[in-house]
TITIKE-198202 format. One record per residue (C-alpha): residue number from 1; y, x, z; residue in one letter. Coordinates in steps of 0.02 Angstrom, whole numbers. Each point is the difference from the previous one (the first is absolute). Example, Ala and Ser with C-alpha at 12.3 -4.5 7.8 and 13.67 -1.06 7.14 Angstrom:
residues 2
[site 1 [-225 615 390] "A"]
[site 2 [172 69 -33] "S"]
This chain:
residues 459
[site 1 [0 0 0] "M"]
[site 2 [172 63 -41] "K"]
[site 3 [78 7 170] "R"]
[site 4 [181 55 3] "R"]
[site 5 [67 -15 172] "S"]
[site 6 [158 -97 9] "D"]
[site 7 [154 86 -2] "F"]
[site 8 [-109 69 -114] "K"]
[site 9 [-41 87 133] "T"]
[site 10 [134 111 32] "R"]
[site 11 [-28 183 -28] "R"]
[site 12 [-95 94 135] "K"]
[site 13 [103 106 118] "P"]
[site 14 [5 180 -62] "P"]
[site 15 [-91 137 92] "A"]
[site 16 [104 87 130] "A"]
[site 17 [108 138 -71] "A"]
[site 18 [-27 178 60] "P"]
[site 19 [106 58 144] "E"]
[site 20 [165 68 -68] "S"]
[site 21 [182 13 49] "P"]
[site 22 [101 -158 -28] "A"]
[site 23 [50 -16 -181] "S"]
[site 24 [180 -25 -46] "Q"]
[site 25 [50 -146 -113] "P"]
[site 26 [20 48 -182] "V"]
[site 27 [101 -71 -144] "D"]
[site 28 [-105 -34 -155] "V"]
[site 29 [14 -95 -164] "T"]
[site 30 [-139 -122 -41] "V"]
[site 31 [-82 31 -169] "E"]
[site 32 [-113 -153 -13] "K"]
[site 33 [-106 -125 93] "L"]
[site 34 [-186 37 20] "V"]
[site 35 [-150 -104 48] "Y"]
[site 36 [-2 -34 186] "G"]
[site 37 [180 -61 18] "G"]
[site 38 [89 167 15] "D"]
[site 39 [128 90 -105] "G"]
[site 40 [-35 178 -54] "L"]
[site 41 [129 138 24] "A"]
[site 42 [-9 189 -5] "R"]
[site 43 [85 133 104] "R"]
[site 44 [-28 187 -10] "E"]
[site 45 [-165 -24 -91] "G"]
[site 46 [-67 -128 124] "T"]
[site 47 [-38 -180 -47] "T"]
[site 48 [71 -125 125] "I"]
[site 49 [-51 -184 9] "F"]
[site 50 [131 -120 69] "V"]
[site 51 [-19 -189 21] "P"]
[site 52 [128 -138 -37] "F"]
[site 53 [92 94 -137] "V"]
[site 54 [38 -18 -185] "L"]
[site 55 [0 126 -143] "P"]
[site 56 [157 108 -14] "A"]
[site 57 [55 -39 178] "E"]
[site 58 [59 144 108] "R"]
[site 59 [-65 -24 176] "V"]
[site 60 [-13 85 167] "C"]
[site 61 [-183 9 53] "A"]
[site 62 [-83 61 159] "Q"]
[site 63 [-168 88 -29] "P"]
[site 64 [-133 -74 115] "I"]
[site 65 [-162 69 -73] "E"]
[site 66 [-34 167 -82] "R"]
[site 67 [-146 38 -113] "K"]
[site 68 [-38 153 -104] "K"]
[site 69 [70 -73 -162] "D"]
[site 70 [119 -136 58] "F"]
[site 71 [97 -80 141] "Q"]
[site 72 [24 -179 55] "R"]
[site 73 [169 -52 66] "A"]
[site 74 [89 -150 69] "R"]
[site 75 [161 -63 -75] "L"]
[site 76 [149 42 109] "V"]
[site 77 [138 -68 -113] "R"]
[site 78 [45 -25 -182] "V"]
[site 79 [139 119 -52] "I"]
[site 80 [19 -57 -181] "E"]
[site 81 [-71 -172 -32] "S"]
[site 82 [-79 -65 -160] "S"]
[site 83 [94 -145 -81] "P"]
[site 84 [-165 -94 5] "E"]
[site 85 [-13 3 190] "R"]
[site 86 [10 -170 85] "V"]
[site 87 [5 -56 181] "T"]
[site 88 [-175 -44 65] "P"]
[site 89 [-8 -180 62] "P"]
[site 90 [-128 35 137] "C"]
[site 91 [67 62 167] "P"]
[site 92 [-160 100 28] "H"]
[site 93 [1 95 -166] "F"]
[site 94 [-11 187 25] "G"]
[site 95 [-88 -17 169] "V"]
[site 96 [-141 -121 -39] "C"]
[site 97 [-135 80 -106] "G"]
[site 98 [-22 -153 -112] "G"]
[site 99 [128 24 -139] "C"]
[site 100 [62 150 -98] "D"]
[site 101 [118 -65 -135] "Y"]
[site 102 [117 -130 74] "Q"]
[site 103 [146 116 -40] "H"]
[site 104 [-44 -14 -187] "I"]
[site 105 [43 -153 -107] "P"]
[site 106 [-158 -90 -52] "Y"]
[site 107 [18 27 -188] "D"]
[site 108 [18 186 34] "A"]
[site 109 [-154 0 114] "Q"]
[site 110 [-108 -59 -146] "A"]
[site 111 [73 134 -112] "R"]
[site 112 [-30 139 126] "Y"]
[site 113 [-178 -58 32] "K"]
[site 114 [-36 6 -186] "T"]
[site 115 [66 179 -8] "E"]
[site 116 [-102 49 154] "I"]
[site 117 [-159 -75 -72] "L"]
[site 118 [23 91 -166] "R"]
[site 119 [32 167 87] "E"]
[site 120 [-148 -23 119] "T"]
[site 121 [-116 -29 -148] "L"]
[site 122 [67 158 -81] "R"]
[site 123 [-1 113 153] "R"]
[site 124 [-161 -58 83] "T"]
[site 125 [-105 -56 -148] "G"]
[site 126 [77 106 -139] "K"]
[site 127 [23 -164 -94] "I"]
[site 128 [155 3 -109] "A"]
[site 129 [19 -187 -29] "W"]
[site 130 [143 -23 -123] "A"]
[site 131 [-28 -186 -25] "G"]
[site 132 [88 -142 88] "E"]
[site 133 [-35 -40 182] "I"]
[site 134 [28 -186 11] "Q"]
[site 135 [80 -44 168] "A"]
[site 136 [-34 -171 79] "H"]
[site 137 [120 -52 138] "A"]
[site 138 [38 -158 95] "A"]
[site 139 [96 -48 157] "E"]
[site 140 [51 157 99] "P"]
[site 141 [5 -89 169] "W"]
[site 142 [-108 -120 101] "H"]
[site 143 [-152 42 -105] "Y"]
[site 144 [-134 57 123] "R"]
[site 145 [-136 -125 47] "N"]
[site 146 [-92 123 114] "R"]
[site 147 [61 118 135] "A"]
[site 148 [-64 101 147] "Q"]
[site 149 [107 12 155] "W"]
[site 150 [-26 122 143] "K"]
[site 151 [19 -60 180] "V"]
[site 152 [47 117 143] "R"]
[site 153 [76 -13 174] "P"]
[site 154 [189 -7 -6] "A"]
[site 155 [85 165 37] "A"]
[site 156 [116 0 151] "P"]
[site 157 [168 -80 -44] "D"]
[site 158 [-56 -26 -180] "S"]
[site 159 [-39 -185 -2] "S"]
[site 160 [120 -98 -111] "P"]
[site 161 [-26 -152 112] "H"]
[site 162 [118 -10 148] "A"]
[site 163 [-96 -29 160] "G"]
[site 164 [-170 39 -77] "A"]
[site 165 [-136 31 131] "P"]
[site 166 [-51 178 37] "A"]
[site 167 [-172 -34 -74] "A"]
[site 168 [73 -54 -168] "A"]
[site 169 [-80 58 -161] "M"]
[site 170 [87 38 -165] "E"]
[site 171 [-57 -24 -179] "I"]
[site 172 [47 91 -159] "G"]
[site 173 [-51 145 -111] "Y"]
[site 174 [-25 184 32] "F"]
[site 175 [149 112 -30] "K"]
[site 176 [-10 110 -155] "A"]
[site 177 [-120 148 24] "H"]
[site 178 [-37 -60 176] "S"]
[site 179 [-112 -105 111] "S"]
[site 180 [150 -57 102] "T"]
[site 181 [43 -183 -13] "L"]
[site 182 [158 -61 -85] "C"]
[site 183 [24 -174 74] "A"]
[site 184 [78 -114 -131] "V"]
[site 185 [102 -159 2] "R"]
[site 186 [-2 -26 -188] "D"]
[site 187 [-101 50 -152] "C"]
[site 188 [74 -56 -166] "P"]
[site 189 [-153 43 -105] "I"]
[site 190 [-110 -126 92] "L"]
[site 191 [-28 -173 -71] "S"]
[site 192 [93 -136 97] "P"]
[site 193 [-164 -58 80] "A"]
[site 194 [-43 174 62] "L"]
[site 195 [176 33 63] "L"]
[site 196 [-12 -160 102] "K"]
[site 197 [-165 61 74] "V"]
[site 198 [72 172 40] "L"]
[site 199 [151 -71 91] "L"]
[site 200 [-106 -125 98] "A"]
[site 201 [-120 137 55] "L"]
[site 202 [147 112 45] "R"]
[site 203 [72 -131 116] "D"]
[site 204 [-170 -40 77] "A"]
[site 205 [-40 183 33] "L"]
[site 206 [172 31 75] "A"]
[site 207 [-30 -146 118] "A"]
[site 208 [-170 69 50] "G"]
[site 209 [-91 -156 -61] "S"]
[site 210 [-130 85 -110] "L"]
[site 211 [-148 109 54] "P"]
[site 212 [53 176 47] "R"]
[site 213 [-157 65 -85] "E"]
[site 214 [74 -36 -173] "V"]
[site 215 [31 162 -95] "R"]
[site 216 [18 -61 -179] "E"]
[site 217 [24 -165 -91] "V"]
[site 218 [-44 -22 -182] "E"]
[site 219 [69 -155 -85] "A"]
[site 220 [-41 -72 -170] "F"]
[site 221 [76 -156 -76] "T"]
[site 222 [-39 -107 -152] "N"]
[site 223 [183 -39 -23] "E"]
[site 224 [-24 0 -189] "D"]
[site 225 [-102 -160 11] "A"]
[site 226 [109 -129 -85] "A"]
[site 227 [-81 -160 60] "T"]
[site 228 [-23 33 186] "T"]
[site 229 [109 69 141] "P"]
[site 230 [-20 186 28] "A"]
[site 231 [-140 44 120] "R"]
[site 232 [-32 165 90] "V"]
[site 233 [-149 107 52] "L"]
[site 234 [30 104 156] "L"]
[site 235 [-111 146 51] "T"]
[site 236 [34 73 173] "F"]
[site 237 [-67 174 35] "T"]
[site 238 [-26 24 187] "L"]
[site 239 [-23 147 118] "S"]
[site 240 [-114 -111 106] "G"]
[site 241 [-51 -181 7] "F"]
[site 242 [114 -106 111] "P"]
[site 243 [-68 -138 110] "S"]
[site 244 [26 -182 -50] "R"]
[site 245 [15 45 -183] "L"]
[site 246 [-13 -181 -55] "A"]
[site 247 [157 -38 102] "E"]
[site 248 [92 141 -87] "H"]
[site 249 [-55 -69 -169] "A"]
[site 250 [69 -171 46] "E"]
[site 251 [166 77 51] "K"]
[site 252 [12 90 -167] "I"]
[site 253 [-41 -159 -95] "R"]
[site 254 [135 -93 95] "A"]
[site 255 [122 141 -39] "L"]
[site 256 [-53 9 -183] "L"]
[site 257 [-69 -166 -64] "P"]
[site 258 [-20 77 -172] "E"]
[site 259 [-133 120 66] "A"]
[site 260 [-157 -59 -89] "E"]
[site 261 [-118 129 73] "S"]
[site 262 [8 124 144] "L"]
[site 263 [-116 148 18] "L"]
[site 264 [-1 111 155] "F"]
[site 265 [-81 170 -30] "H"]
[site 266 [-38 139 124] "E"]
[site 267 [-57 144 -113] "P"]
[site 268 [-70 119 132] "R"]
[site 269 [-138 -120 48] "Q"]
[site 270 [-2 -92 -165] "G"]
[site 271 [35 -164 88] "R"]
[site 272 [81 -144 -94] "M"]
[site 273 [43 -181 36] "E"]
[site 274 [58 -123 -133] "L"]
[site 275 [103 -158 21] "F"]
[site 276 [8 -90 -167] "G"]
[site 277 [-88 8 -168] "P"]
[site 278 [22 187 -26] "G"]
[site 279 [83 -13 -170] "F"]
[site 280 [144 -72 -101] "L"]
[site 281 [-3 -75 -174] "P"]
[site 282 [126 96 -106] "H"]
[site 283 [55 -67 -169] "T"]
[site 284 [42 125 -139] "V"]
[site 285 [47 -82 -163] "G"]
[site 286 [-130 -133 -33] "E"]
[site 287 [-133 76 113] "R"]
[site 288 [-27 -14 186] "T"]
[site 289 [-81 141 98] "Y"]
[site 290 [-74 0 174] "R"]
[site 291 [71 149 96] "V"]
[site 292 [-71 44 171] "G"]
[site 293 [65 102 145] "H"]
[site 294 [-81 163 -59] "F"]
[site 295 [23 -25 -187] "S"]
[site 296 [136 89 -98] "F"]
[site 297 [117 -98 -112] "F"]
[site 298 [154 58 -94] "Q"]
[site 299 [157 -9 107] "V"]
[site 300 [132 -52 -127] "N"]
[site 301 [13 -189 -11] "R"]
[site 302 [104 7 -159] "F"]
[site 303 [-98 122 -109] "L"]
[site 304 [-184 -24 43] "T"]
[site 305 [-29 -131 -135] "A"]
[site 306 [79 110 -133] "E"]
[site 307 [-103 148 60] "L"]
[site 308 [-163 -98 -15] "A"]
[site 309 [50 -62 -173] "C"]
[site 310 [41 176 -59] "Q"]
[site 311 [-168 66 59] "V"]
[site 312 [-112 -141 -59] "A"]
[site 313 [81 -129 -111] "E"]
[site 314 [102 124 -102] "A"]
[site 315 [-161 94 -39] "E"]
[site 316 [5 6 -191] "P"]
[site 317 [-183 -42 -24] "A"]
[site 318 [-139 -75 103] "G"]
[site 319 [-183 44 -18] "G"]
[site 320 [-171 -18 78] "K"]
[site 321 [20 95 163] "L"]
[site 322 [146 56 109] "A"]
[site 323 [-15 102 160] "L"]
[site 324 [126 -33 139] "D"]
[site 325 [-15 144 124] "L"]
[site 326 [87 -13 170] "F"]
[site 327 [12 -185 -37] "A"]
[site 328 [69 -62 167] "G"]
[site 329 [-1 -190 7] "V"]
[site 330 [-5 -15 -190] "G"]
[site 331 [182 5 -55] "L"]
[site 332 [-52 77 -166] "F"]
[site 333 [-181 -57 -9] "A"]
[site 334 [42 -185 -13] "L"]
[site 335 [116 12 -151] "P"]
[site 336 [-115 130 -81] "L"]
[site 337 [-139 -129 6] "A"]
[site 338 [98 -107 -122] "D"]
[site 339 [-7 139 -130] "R"]
[site 340 [-170 80 25] "F"]
[site 341 [-176 -71 -5] "E"]
[site 342 [-39 92 164] "R"]
[site 343 [103 84 135] "V"]
[site 344 [-79 111 133] "I"]
[site 345 [119 9 149] "A"]
[site 346 [-36 142 121] "V"]
[site 347 [74 2 177] "E"]
[site 348 [-58 107 146] "S"]
[site 349 [89 -92 142] "N"]
[site 350 [-116 -139 63] "P"]
[site 351 [142 -115 53] "A"]
[site 352 [89 15 -168] "A"]
[site 353 [-166 -17 -93] "A"]
[site 354 [-33 -162 93] "R"]
[site 355 [169 -68 -55] "D"]
[site 356 [-38 61 -176] "L"]
[site 357 [-166 -94 -3] "E"]
[site 358 [85 -162 53] "I"]
[site 359 [144 24 -123] "N"]
[site 360 [-126 31 -141] "A"]
[site 361 [-114 -145 49] "A"]
[site 362 [57 -107 -146] "G"]
[site 363 [-19 141 -126] "K"]
[site 364 [-181 25 -51] "S"]
[site 365 [54 148 -106] "T"]
[site 366 [53 104 152] "I"]
[site 367 [-130 105 90] "E"]
[site 368 [55 66 169] "V"]
[site 369 [-70 165 64] "R"]
[site 370 [37 52 179] "T"]
[site 371 [-11 187 -26] "A"]
[site 372 [98 160 -7] "D"]
[site 373 [65 29 -177] "A"]
[site 374 [-78 173 -13] "E"]
[site 375 [-168 -64 62] "E"]
[site 376 [6 -146 -123] "F"]
[site 377 [42 110 -149] "L"]
[site 378 [-138 123 43] "R"]
[site 379 [-129 -136 -32] "K"]
[site 380 [91 -95 -138] "F"]
[site 381 [-80 16 -173] "R"]
[site 382 [79 -135 -110] "E"]
[site 383 [132 19 -136] "P"]
[site 384 [169 -70 52] "A"]
[site 385 [149 -48 -107] "D"]
[site 386 [132 24 136] "L"]
[site 387 [11 81 171] "A"]
[site 388 [143 -48 118] "V"]
[site 389 [23 120 145] "V"]
[site 390 [119 -37 144] "D"]
[site 391 [-35 135 130] "P"]
[site 392 [89 37 165] "P"]
[site 393 [128 138 16] "R"]
[site 394 [-130 138 -6] "A"]
[site 395 [-39 -49 -179] "G"]
[site 396 [-170 19 -81] "L"]
[site 397 [-133 119 58] "A"]
[site 398 [-40 129 -135] "P"]
[site 399 [-174 -74 -13] "E"]
[site 400 [74 -169 -48] "I"]
[site 401 [106 77 -138] "V"]
[site 402 [-152 94 -65] "Q"]
[site 403 [-115 -150 8] "R"]
[site 404 [123 -117 -87] "L"]
[site 405 [19 129 -138] "A"]
[site 406 [-189 1 -18] "E"]
[site 407 [-10 -190 -7] "I"]
[site 408 [141 16 -128] "A"]
[site 409 [80 -173 -1] "P"]
[site 410 [117 -10 -150] "P"]
[site 411 [143 -53 116] "R"]
[site 412 [49 46 178] "I"]
[site 413 [143 -79 96] "T"]
[site 414 [56 102 150] "Y"]
[site 415 [105 -87 135] "V"]
[site 416 [76 127 118] "S"]
[site 417 [111 0 154] "C"]
[site 418 [14 190 11] "E"]
[site 419 [71 98 -150] "P"]
[site 420 [-67 173 51] "P"]
[site 421 [-182 -57 9] "T"]
[site 422 [26 -107 -155] "L"]
[site 423 [59 155 -95] "A"]
[site 424 [-150 100 60] "R"]
[site 425 [-124 -135 -52] "D"]
[site 426 [82 -30 -168] "L"]
[site 427 [-19 185 -35] "R"]
[site 428 [-185 -20 31] "G"]
[site 429 [-15 -146 -121] "F"]
[site 430 [103 86 -134] "V"]
[site 431 [-108 155 14] "D"]
[site 432 [-153 -111 -28] "R"]
[site 433 [57 -82 -160] "G"]
[site 434 [122 -137 49] "Y"]
[site 435 [180 -22 -55] "E"]
[site 436 [141 -94 85] "I"]
[site 437 [56 -156 -94] "V"]
[site 438 [134 -72 115] "S"]
[site 439 [80 22 171] "I"]
[site 440 [80 -140 101] "D"]
[site 441 [92 25 165] "L"]
[site 442 [1 -150 117] "F"]
[site 443 [131 14 136] "D"]
[site 444 [-99 -93 132] "L"]
[site 445 [92 92 140] "F"]
[site 446 [190 -4 -26] "P"]
[site 447 [105 104 119] "Q"]
[site 448 [-146 121 24] "T"]
[site 449 [-65 146 -102] "F"]
[site 450 [-166 -87 -33] "H"]
[site 451 [-49 -68 -169] "M"]
[site 452 [-148 -81 -87] "E"]
[site 453 [-52 67 -170] "T"]
[site 454 [-114 -73 -134] "I"]
[site 455 [-67 123 -128] "V"]
[site 456 [-107 -55 -148] "R"]
[site 457 [-117 127 -75] "L"]
[site 458 [-114 -9 -151] "R"]
[site 459 [-142 111 -54] "R"]
């Protein structure tokens, strides 16, 4: 299952820098933006990465991490500003680790991402793609239908609620490059339904009315559903199981009537307790998908239908057999079944595979295999007309690239959320006799450096 943690899971904190005397701030000029959200500058032969900047800006930066070939720095101030720079609307931008590009106008964000994708393909995969990269964009705000929020005890004197009890908890996101909480009072990239949930949980935690064992809340909404009110799945990750859990569930339902299903999960002992059906129906275009607590689904409520269409329905020709690897709940498998005589959908996560089986129940042409993609391909011996691969950030294992090249489907569609691993894997396919036909960039994550890419290859 393609599991991208939400806030796309912010980048991991860097390893501690070697002991060294305090570095002095330096003035540098930003050359360009690079994948990861930073701007690249150079000083005395050293590459310096600085966040929250724009090309051609002159900035003061404080080095915070030294490596052999580069340094990372924090932005101290902008000395000479780009004419493109805008004021970020979120009061937490620059501290919260969720967004990278709120200081960049949205039309410019799409342009920079296209440039970054093209350069990443060239530098990492040695792929000099001179053709068009078609960018697909939608609403830049209020787009996310899934989020993960961290919950921690309030720091002394930090609670935004006057008179909050000493035992109050706070909710938000980790700070950039940190595991320290940034408590938030707003998040303009959340859908209206999720923002309502966040603010309600924030008030309840500040009042001490939710279990103190809560460490994370994951929320998913079907706000795209046109014919029904938006409903929400809530997954609470706990440090231990509280007593009278049913009473807590009732309190949460009273606080959030839109909560369709509540799951409490204590991972150390593998203990779970469910209150509700365990899934939501989510409509995308003309199809409705069942999505459970542990199943991945695309987070952009405005672009998911277009993404599915581009992968499956825009496929120039059908055929006898299509493979859908890393199939999730069947976002691509269902529309592929309208164009192919058979679709084999492969998903390794049992929860997602169960949703996939139910979603495919009315399609006799879809065969669901609960298996690891590499394991499935090792035993697969049929000719296929198309292979769709939608792997997690790590991309494809070398054995998968090799085995697909041996099966030799005439067409491969690669859906990627990580340009560096995409570039690496495309190099593997090109070296084995495939050529790139088209590249589409879907901006599923406005205000962040993340992007989704669809690459079509033919043999």
